[in-house]
C-alpha positions as CSV (number, residue, x, y, z in Angstrom):
1,X,56.1,98.2,107.5
2,X,59.1,99.3,105.5
3,X,61.4,96.5,104.4
4,X,64.9,96.6,105.9
5,X,67.5,97.1,103.3
6,X,71.2,96.1,103.5
7,X,73.1,99.2,104.8
8,X,75.5,100.8,102.3
9,X,77.8,101.2,105.3
10,X,79.7,97.9,105.6
11,X,80.4,98.5,109.3
12,X,76.7,98.9,110.1
13,X,75.9,95.8,108.1
14,X,78.6,93.8,109.8
15,X,77.4,94.7,113.3
16,X,73.8,94.0,112.2
17,X,74.6,90.6,110.9
18,X,76.6,89.7,114.0
19,X,73.8,90.7,116.4
20,X,71.1,89.2,114.2
21,X,73.0,85.9,114.3
22,X,73.1,85.9,118.1
23,X,69.4,86.9,118.3
24,X,68.4,84.2,115.8
25,X,70.3,81.6,117.8
26,X,68.7,82.7,121.1
27,X,65.2,82.7,119.5
28,X,65.8,79.2,118.2
29,X,67.4,77.7,121.3
30,X,64.6,78.9,123.6
31,X,61.7,78.7,121.0
32,X,60.9,82.3,121.7
33,X,58.8,83.0,118.7
34,X,56.0,80.9,117.3
35,X,53.7,81.1,114.3
36,X,50.9,83.5,114.9
37,X,52.6,85.4,117.8
38,X,51.8,89.0,118.5
39,X,55.0,90.2,120.2
40,X,54.8,93.3,122.4
41,X,58.3,94.9,122.0
42,X,59.0,97.0,125.0
43,X,60.7,100.2,123.8
44,X,62.3,102.4,126.5
45,X,64.3,104.6,124.2
46,X,67.6,103.1,125.2
47,X,70.2,101.4,123.0
48,X,69.1,97.9,124.0
49,X,65.5,98.2,123.1
50,X,66.1,100.1,119.8
51,X,68.6,97.3,118.8
52,X,66.1,94.6,119.8
53,X,63.4,96.1,117.7
54,X,65.7,96.4,114.7
55,X,66.6,92.7,115.1
56,X,63.0,91.5,115.5
57,X,62.0,93.5,112.4
58,X,64.8,91.7,110.4
59,X,63.7,88.3,111.8
60,X,60.1,89.0,110.9
61,X,61.0,89.7,107.3
62,X,63.1,86.6,107.0
63,X,61.4,84.0,109.1
64,X,59.5,81.1,107.6
65,X,56.7,81.7,110.1
66,X,54.3,84.7,110.5
67,X,54.3,86.9,113.6
68,X,53.4,90.5,114.3
69,X,55.2,93.2,116.2
70,X,53.9,96.1,118.2
71,X,56.3,98.5,119.9
72,X,55.0,99.7,123.3
73,X,56.5,102.5,125.3
74,X,55.6,103.3,128.8
75,X,55.5,107.1,129.4
76,X,56.2,107.3,133.1
77,X,55.7,111.1,133.2
78,X,59.3,111.9,134.1
79,X,59.7,115.7,134.0
80,X,61.2,116.8,130.7
81,X,60.6,113.5,129.0
82,X,60.8,114.1,125.2
83,X,57.5,112.4,124.4
84,X,57.6,113.1,120.6
85,X,60.9,111.2,120.0
86,X,59.7,107.6,120.0
87,X,56.5,108.2,118.1
88,X,58.3,110.1,115.4
89,X,61.0,107.3,115.1
90,X,58.4,104.5,115.0
91,X,56.4,106.3,112.4
92,X,59.5,106.8,110.3
93,X,60.2,103.0,110.2
94,X,56.5,102.2,109.7
95,X,55.9,100.0,112.7
96,X,52.7,99.7,114.7
97,X,53.1,101.2,118.2
98,X,51.4,102.2,121.4
99,X,52.3,104.7,124.0
100,X,51.0,103.9,127.5
101,X,50.8,106.9,129.9
102,X,51.2,106.0,133.6
103,X,52.6,108.3,136.2
104,X,54.9,105.8,138.0
105,X,57.5,108.6,138.4
106,X,55.5,110.4,141.1
107,X,54.8,107.1,142.9
108,X,58.5,106.3,143.0
109,X,59.5,109.8,144.2
110,X,56.8,109.7,146.9
111,X,57.8,106.3,148.3
112,X,61.6,106.3,148.0
113,X,63.7,108.6,150.2
114,X,66.1,110.9,148.4
115,X,69.4,109.2,147.8
116,X,68.0,105.7,148.0
117,X,67.8,103.3,145.0
118,X,64.6,103.6,143.0
119,X,65.2,100.7,140.6
120,X,63.4,98.0,142.5
121,X,60.1,99.9,142.9
122,X,60.3,101.5,139.5
123,X,60.8,98.1,137.9
124,X,57.9,96.5,139.7
125,X,55.5,99.3,138.8
126,X,56.7,99.3,135.2
127,X,56.4,95.5,134.9
128,X,52.8,95.6,136.2
129,X,51.7,98.2,133.7
130,X,53.4,96.3,130.8
131,X,51.8,93.0,131.8
132,X,48.3,94.5,131.9
133,X,49.0,96.2,128.5
134,X,50.0,92.9,127.0
135,X,46.7,91.3,128.1
136,X,44.7,94.3,126.9
137,X,46.2,94.2,123.4
138,X,46.2,90.4,123.2
139,X,50.0,90.0,122.9
140,X,51.2,86.4,123.2
141,X,54.8,87.4,124.0
142,X,56.5,90.3,125.7
143,X,60.0,91.1,124.4
144,X,62.5,92.8,126.8
145,X,65.9,94.2,125.8
146,X,68.1,92.6,128.5
147,X,71.4,91.3,127.1
148,X,74.2,88.9,128.2
149,X,75.8,91.4,130.5
150,X,72.5,92.0,132.3
151,X,72.1,88.3,132.8
152,X,75.6,87.8,134.3
153,X,75.3,91.0,136.4
154,X,72.0,89.7,137.8
155,X,73.6,86.4,138.7
156,X,76.4,88.2,140.6
157,X,74.0,90.5,142.4
158,X,71.9,87.6,143.5
159,X,74.9,85.8,144.9
160,X,76.4,88.9,146.5
161,X,73.3,90.3,148.1
162,X,70.6,87.6,148.2
163,X,72.6,84.4,148.6
164,X,70.9,82.8,145.6
165,X,72.3,81.3,142.4
166,X,69.7,82.9,140.1
167,X,69.7,85.2,137.1
168,X,67.4,86.3,134.2
169,X,66.2,83.5,132.0
170,X,65.9,84.0,128.3
171,X,62.3,83.0,128.5
172,X,59.9,82.8,131.4
173,X,56.3,83.0,132.6
174,X,55.6,86.4,134.1
175,X,54.8,87.0,137.8
176,X,51.1,87.3,137.0
177,X,51.2,83.9,135.3
178,X,49.4,85.4,132.2
179,X,52.4,86.3,130.0
180,X,55.4,84.8,128.3
181,X,58.5,87.1,128.5
182,X,61.3,86.7,126.1
183,X,64.8,88.3,125.9
184,X,66.0,88.1,122.3
185,X,69.3,89.8,123.1
186,X,70.2,87.2,125.7
187,X,73.3,86.1,123.8
188,X,74.6,89.6,122.8
189,X,77.2,91.5,124.9
190,X,76.4,95.1,125.9
191,X,79.4,96.6,124.2
192,X,78.3,95.1,120.8
193,X,74.8,96.6,121.2
194,X,76.2,100.0,122.2
195,X,78.5,100.0,119.1
196,X,75.5,99.2,116.9
197,X,73.2,101.8,118.5
198,X,75.9,104.5,118.1
199,X,76.6,103.8,114.5
200,X,72.9,103.6,113.7
201,X,72.4,106.9,115.5
202,X,69.3,105.9,117.3
203,X,67.5,108.8,119.1
204,X,68.5,107.7,122.6
205,X,66.3,108.9,125.5
206,X,68.2,108.9,128.9
207,X,66.5,107.8,132.0
208,X,66.4,110.6,134.6
209,X,64.9,108.4,137.3
210,X,67.0,105.2,137.9
211,X,69.6,105.6,135.1
212,X,71.1,108.7,136.7
213,X,71.9,106.9,140.0
214,X,75.6,106.2,139.7
215,X,76.0,104.5,143.1
216,X,73.9,101.5,142.3
217,X,75.2,98.0,143.1
218,X,74.8,97.0,139.5
219,X,77.2,99.9,138.5
220,X,79.9,98.3,140.7
221,X,79.4,95.0,138.9
222,X,79.6,96.7,135.5
223,X,82.9,98.3,136.5
224,X,84.2,94.8,137.5
225,X,83.2,93.5,134.1
226,X,85.0,96.4,132.3
227,X,88.2,95.5,134.2
228,X,87.8,91.8,133.2
229,X,87.1,92.6,129.6
230,X,90.3,94.7,129.5
231,X,92.6,92.4,131.4
232,X,90.9,88.9,131.1
233,X,89.0,88.8,127.7
234,X,86.5,86.1,127.5
235,X,85.9,85.8,131.3
236,X,82.4,87.4,131.3
237,X,81.5,85.2,128.3
238,X,82.7,82.1,130.1
239,X,80.5,83.0,133.1
240,X,77.6,83.5,130.8
241,X,78.2,80.1,129.2
242,X,78.4,78.5,132.7
243,X,74.8,79.6,133.4
244,X,73.7,77.3,130.6
245,X,75.9,74.4,131.6
246,X,74.8,73.5,135.2
247,X,75.8,70.3,136.9
248,X,73.4,69.9,139.9
249,X,75.3,67.0,141.3
250,X,78.3,69.3,141.9
251,X,76.4,72.1,143.6
252,X,74.7,72.2,147.0
253,X,71.0,72.5,146.2
254,X,69.2,69.4,147.7
255,X,66.1,70.3,145.8
256,X,67.8,69.8,142.5
257,X,69.8,66.7,143.4
258,X,69.1,63.9,145.8
259,X,72.2,63.9,147.9
260,X,70.5,62.3,150.8
261,X,69.8,59.0,149.0
262,X,73.0,59.0,146.8
263,X,74.7,55.6,146.4
264,X,77.7,54.3,144.5
265,X,75.3,52.9,141.9
266,X,74.3,56.4,140.9
267,X,77.7,57.2,139.5
268,X,76.8,56.4,135.9
269,X,74.2,59.2,136.0
270,X,76.5,61.9,137.5
271,X,78.2,64.3,135.0
272,X,82.0,64.9,135.4
273,X,82.2,62.7,138.6
274,X,85.2,63.8,140.7
275,X,87.4,65.5,138.0
276,X,89.6,68.1,139.7
277,X,88.9,70.8,137.2
278,X,89.5,73.5,139.9
279,X,93.2,72.5,140.0
280,X,93.6,72.9,136.2
281,X,92.0,76.4,136.5
282,X,94.4,77.4,139.3
283,X,97.4,76.3,137.2
284,X,96.3,78.3,134.2
285,X,95.2,81.4,136.1
């Protein structure tokens, strides 16, 4: 693989170092990468996955441990898909890669009525193919390009539509119980990634299946975040931080905290106790 050189463009290098720092912290916090890992880097052709690959290559060259990367793209047989773009790019940077061909596009089009959201089925089919591919090539980790905005958006969507306080973890065991999934970009905001991808001029491949559906619920949440970033900077980041600072005793999940058998003697083990933080927020906001 070609060694990454410091860019002569200071703006590119500044963005690279900023995102690399966030990726390095996420990898360390969640022990995402271990010595001897073969990491299957899922490359869709979008800004997120290109950026993730760039960061993992940099980490690989600087890390005190040894791990391998293989970029994997799932060719879903979408009409007009420019199948030469990714192989040409991956060859140019000297990384090992694999293109998996699976016509999930036709399955989605057959099963989902026109005008309905295709993301859910498309995601399940794609996930199944990638999990099987990871097992086939002996990958110990599967790296996905989800970022901090994706994580907060998912939390909101689960609350709004599923009545659950749940999001995307930075590291998890896959549905099939055979794979470890990691999200190295978990700490990076979407706008930062977009800026980096634009200035690096990655050969972006648009999704003509789900990416073109502008009426998705997630798009509404993204619009809300854009408003907050403009008028209330830091709010989305605070929500993201909150997902990693949970106080079970101050929520309502009886499976996480034993409210039924709570006694006054348990107060020493309860974080924050009865501090009226809400009032302080109301005064500030």
